[in-house]
N, C-alpha and C positions, 0 to 999 in steps of 0.2 A: 205073098207076104201081106199081112194086115197093115193098113194105113194107121199110123199113130196120130193121135189127136193133139190139138192145141186148145187149151181152155183159157178164156179171158178171166182176169181177176181185177178187182178194184177195192179201194178202201171205201168206207161208208159214204163219204162225200163225193167220191169220184175224182179227186185230185191225183191220186196215185193209181195208175192203171198199168196193165201189162198182160202177159200171157205165160202160161206154163206150157212148154213145148214138148213134143215127143212123149206124150202121156200114154202110158201103158202100164199095167200091173208089173211087168218085168223091169220097167225103168224106175220104179219107186215102190214104196211100201205104205199102204193105207193103214194107219194105226189110230188108236185113241189113247191119249195120255191122261192119267188120273192124278199125276203128281201135284203136290201142293204148289209148286212154282208155276206150272202152266195155269192152274186154276186161279191162283193169286194174280197173275198177269192179266187174265181176263176180267177178274173182279176190279182191278185198278182201271180198266178201260170201260167200266160200267156194264160189263157183259157177264157178271158172275152167275146169274141165273142160267144163262146158256151153257156154262161150264160145269154145272152140277153133275152131269153124267160123263164128264171128261171132255177133253179138247181133241177134236178130230184133226189129224195132220196127214199130209202126204209127204213122206220122206224121200228125197231125191238128191241129185247133185245140182249145184248152183248154175251150171251151164244150161239147164233146162228152163231157167227163169229169165224172162225178158221184162225189164221195166221200161214201158213206153213213155209214160208221163209221170212227173212228180218225183223223180229220184232224189231231188234235193229235199224233199219232205220226208224221206225215210231216215229214221234215226234208231240206233240200238240202245236198249236198256238192259240191265242185268241186276240180279239180286245180290251178287258178290263180285269183288274186283276181278276175279278170273272166271266168272260163270258164263253160261250160255248167253249168247246175244239174242235178245228178243226185239226184232225190228218192228217198229210201228210207224204209222203215218201220223206225223205231227199235226197235220191239218185237222184231223178229226179223232185222233187217239185210237185208231184201228190197229189191233195186233195183226201182223201179216205174215212174218217169217221168223224162224229160229235158225241160227247158225252157231257153229263153234266159234270160239274167240278169235281164231285166225284161219287163214285159207289152206293150211297144210293138209288138212283132211277135208276134202270137198264134200260138204254135207249141208243140206238145207231142209228144214221142215216148213212146208207151206200150210198155213191155216186154211182148212177146207172151207170154212164159212165164207171166205172171200171169193171163192171160185164160182163161175156161172154155170156149173154143171159138174156132176161127180161120177157119172156112169163109167167114164173111161178110166177112173182110178182103180176100179175093181173093188171087191169087198174089203171091209176091215179085216185084217188078218192077225192083228195082235192088240192087246191092251196092256199098257204099262202102268206100274205103280197102283195096282188094284188093291183095295182094302180087303184083307183076308178075314176081318172080323175079330182077330185076336190082338189087335194093336200093331200088326205087321202088314207090310205091303209085299206084293209079289207081281210077277209078270206072266201073262198068258202068251205063249209063243215067242218069248224073249230071245231065244237062241236063233230063231229064224230071222228076226229083225236085225240082230247083230251081224249075222252072216251076210245078209243082203246089203247092209250099210258098208261093210268091209269090202265086199265084192264090187259094188258100184264105185266106191272111192278109189280102189286100186285101178279099176278100168279107166276111170277119169284121169288119173295121174299118168297111166301108161300111154293113153291116147292123146294127151295134151289138152283134153277138154277141161281139166281142172283150172287152167289159166283163165278161162272165161267165167268170171265170178262178179256179178253186179254189186256185191256187198263190200269188196275189198279192192283197194287200189294196187297199182303195180308194185308199190313198196310193201305190200302185205298188211297194211293197216286198214281198219274199217273206213269206209267213205265218210262217216260221221263219227264224232267222238262219243264213245259209250258213256252213258250216265247210269248211276245206281238208282233203282226204284226208291222212292221215299219210304 
């Protein structure tokens, strides 16, 4: 059986550190998101140029994420009152993770830019919200992504791993109060 990797991550200033554990293409999905929200969040962090070709994410379940230092510096922002939580390091405004608004569906998108290596993630297998040139957007391999998210979330719930979530407390609330983007 192939050994699964752990990949360290950190924010830009190094205050928030940790590791993505049990990394393997079967344990997550390497995607690039081209949606306006992902790109806008990067822009607000001063990283707009980096997001011109989309934002690379590794979608997995939160139990794969260990925050070693700086958890008090992680805070969620969102574009609408019920929108996706975009976790950033408040010390240096580094976008780091995306989660759903609550822990019921165990899902986390890890921003690949903060990882110390990407080979173990496997290749990018999907692109979301791609401009089709006619004013519309579409997805490349979207069905595969949805199936993999559902499969991982279901397994995490059935095995109890969904309870291990660094972003939400025992009460199901985010560990920090979500704020709306300006």
